C-alpha positions, -999 to +999 in steps of 0.1 A: -046-261+028-058-231+048-050-196+037-022-186+061-013-149+063+016-151+087+025-167+120+049-140+133+029-137+166+040-172+175+074-182+189+098-194+162+101-228+180+064-237+173+057-219+140+065-248+118+045-272+139+014-249+138+018-244+101+017-282+095-016-284+115-031-255+095-020-271+062-044-299+070-074-276+069-091-268+037-089-235+018-122-225+034-102-216+065-082-183+069-054-181+095-051-145+104-032-120+125-045-085+132-022-057+120-033-028+142-022-030+178-056-023+193-071-052+174-045-078+186-068-097+210-051-131+202-019-143+185-038-163+159-074-158+147-090-185+126-119-176+103-136-208+093-165-217+070-201-207+077-191-175+096-172-193+123-143-180+144-117-193+168-089-175+187-057-194+198-023-189+211+008-207+222+019-206+258+046-223+279+022-226+308-015-221+312-022-183+306-035-162+335-066-140+335-044-109+330-026-125+300-060-130+283-074-096+293-079-084+257-097-115+246-119-115+277-128-079+272-136-086+236-160-114+245-177-093+271-183-067+244-199-095+223-221-106+251-232-070+258-245-069+222-263-102+225-237-121+205-220-154+211-187-157+229-157-169+208-135-197+222-098-191+230-077-222+226-046-220+248-020-245+235+005-252+263+037-273+264+022-293+293-014-292+305-017-281+342-028-305+369-061-301+387-042-283+415-024-259+392-054-248+370-065-212+370-099-211+386-107-176+375-105-183+337-138-180+318-154-211+304-147-199+268-109-205+274-099-241+265-064-255+272-048-284+254-012-297+253+010-289+223+015-326+214-022-331+212-026-301+190+002-314+167-014-348+164-050-338+159-050-300+156-073-299+126-100-318+145-094-296+176-099-264+155-132-277+141-144-288+175-140-253+190-149-231+161-180-210+169-205-203+141-221-169+144-248-148+127-239-127+097-243-096+118-218-109+144-195-121+117-195-086+101-189-069+135-159-091+143-144-087+108-148-049+110-133-047+145-103-070+141-096-064+104-108-029+096-085-029+066-109-054+049-139-030+051-147-005+024-176+020+025-199+015-005-196+052-013-159+046-021-166+023-050-184+048-073-177+083-084-191+111-062-224+125-073-232+162-075-263+158-054-265+149-017-287+120-008-297+102+024-284+067+019-288+057+056-310+027+048-288+014+019-258-009+021-230+011+037-200-013+037-186-043+020-156-065+025-126-068+002-121-103-011-091-123+003-066-114-024-075-077-023-072-077+015-037-094+013-026-068-013-037-041+011-016-052+040+013-070+023+047-064+040+030-048+071+032-077+095+058-076+122+088-099+119+120-104+137+138-094+105+122-060+102+153-042+113+173-060+086+147-051+059+142-015+071+167+000+046+158-023+017+140-008-012+112-029-026+086-025-053+052-042-054+030-042-085-008-047-083-020-058-117-056-062-128-083-053-153-103-021-152-127-021-123-109-048-104-103-025-074-066-015-079-071+021-068-094+010-040-066-012-026-041+016-030-062+040-010-069+014+017-033+005+019-022+041+023-047+046+052-037+014+069+000+022+066-006+056+082-026+041+111+000+014+118+030+037+115+019+072+126+056+082+129+062+076+091+051+095+060+032+081+031+028+096-004-001+086-027+004+097-063-027+100-085-025+106-122-047+137-126-063+165-105-100+154-108-092+119-095-070+134-068-099+156-056-123+126-058-100+104-038-094+131-012-132+137-009-139+100-003-112+097+024-125+128+042-162+119+039-163+081+042-130+068+056-126+088+088-106+117+074-071+119+059-043+110+082-018+138+090+010+116+077-006+110+043+001+133+013-021+129-018-009+147-050-006+144-087+030+135-098+036+169-113+023+187-081+047+165-061+077+171-084+071+209-084+067+210-046+101+191-043+117+215-068+105+246-049+121+232-017+155+235-033+155+272-042+132+301-052+098+291-066+097+285-103+069+287-129+065+253-147+059+255-184+026+235-186+007+260-207+007+250-243+009+286-254+039+294-233+056+262-244+050+270-280+068+304-277+099+287-263+099+260-289+097+286-317+129+302-305+148+269-305+134+250-334+143+276-361+165+278-391+186+303-373+201+273-354+225+253-375+217+221-355+181+225-365+188+230-402+210+199-403+183+176-391+158+161-415+132+156-388+099+171-380+095+195-351+075+169-332+102+142-336+129+167-324+109+177-294+100+142-284+137+134-286+146+163-263+119+150-238+134+115-243+168+127-230+151+141-199+129+111-193+157+086-196+181+107-175+209+108-202+236+128-185+260+137-213+265+140-251+288+110-251+262+089-232+236+100-258+258+091-287+261+055-275+225+052-261+203+024-275+171+041-285+149+010-287+113+016-298+118+052-308+104+047-343+131+065-362+169+060-364+195+087-356+231+085-367+258+100-345+261+133-364+223+137-361+225+129-324+251+156-320+228+181-336+199+170-313+222+174-283+230+209-295+193+217-295+190+201-261+216+224-247+197+254-261+165+241-245+183+238-211+195+274-214+162+288-225+138+267-203+155+264-169+146+299-156+124+307-126+100+325-149+097+294-171+110+259-164+104+228-184+089+202-160+108+172-175+140+192-171+137+199-134+125+164-128+156+151-145+178+174-125+163+162-092+167+125-103+204+130-109+211+149-077+238+135-055+227+154-024+190+149-018+189+163+018+168+192+007+140+170-005+111+158+016+114+121+024+086+095+024+087+061+039+060+046+017+051+057-019+020+044-037+014+052-074-019+049-091-019+041-128+019+035-129+033+031-163+063+008-171 
């Protein structure tokens, strides 16, 4: 069966019929639709074996010259470069008579009836597929499916020296699965309005070096191009990689779109927190953090003396309360602490909560704020109108 991306460019009344035809093709065929508006030269684009292509569409009557303007201009561009024309297969409900046929349609436009396509569509596809050179194949792929193309410089870390690589390989194509992950959920559909407010999570899983970050970057850029009115956020796990990704986008991928924000998670969280009130100083510095801990984890506090735990265990428990958004002492007393590595009875939990309260008082100041604390506070906010909103969030190296 052919690899079918989507058939949303076809009328609902014929989608199932077309799908049955495409299912008779082997998995060497790819039934595609372009995502970006400027690349939509045909409702359906078939990429066949041996670098072959065919464009097709469904029409109630034979299409006019103007209706096929994009495809005709595309073929003229191919001809101007010395390439072959690509056939357009117009599938109509009823073939026109000799008197009704459009005389100004180019000879690369073929018309057949819907019933004939349903009966022998797989043979028809193979009959009109045009095999092209690898050079033409690459040009068509880059032009119609730019999301599948990655510059070779984006696959390795940036070098300190500048070199002239003009004669070396400059681009390569994502494989089919990588390409699908790049543009999943971005095809238009009649149910888009219904799904607009739905929250969905997609996970890209793979071994090291399989291209997960590459897909994420490519998807972010594609989303921003397709939806220039929407905002995307790309979260990277550390500053060096953030700088590296930003450099590659600016240098090799045409520049960072205005509606794309690239940050580490903590830079993003701090920026959101600073939107709510006066700027704060996060306690990232180990030395500053140690000074605050020493004032809390001391025998002067009865809660601390009552606990037969190491300072590290107590502090990780305080961070645990923040990380798991535990809102009250009662919630904490009943919370199931699976995987914590040490048990705590309710009296011990009460003492931990007492130390947690001291931590909140001492480390929620503008001159020194515990990051996990202000992140917790923002997660529990009822009114989020003061925060910057993003339509699409992509997270590299997500941990679950």
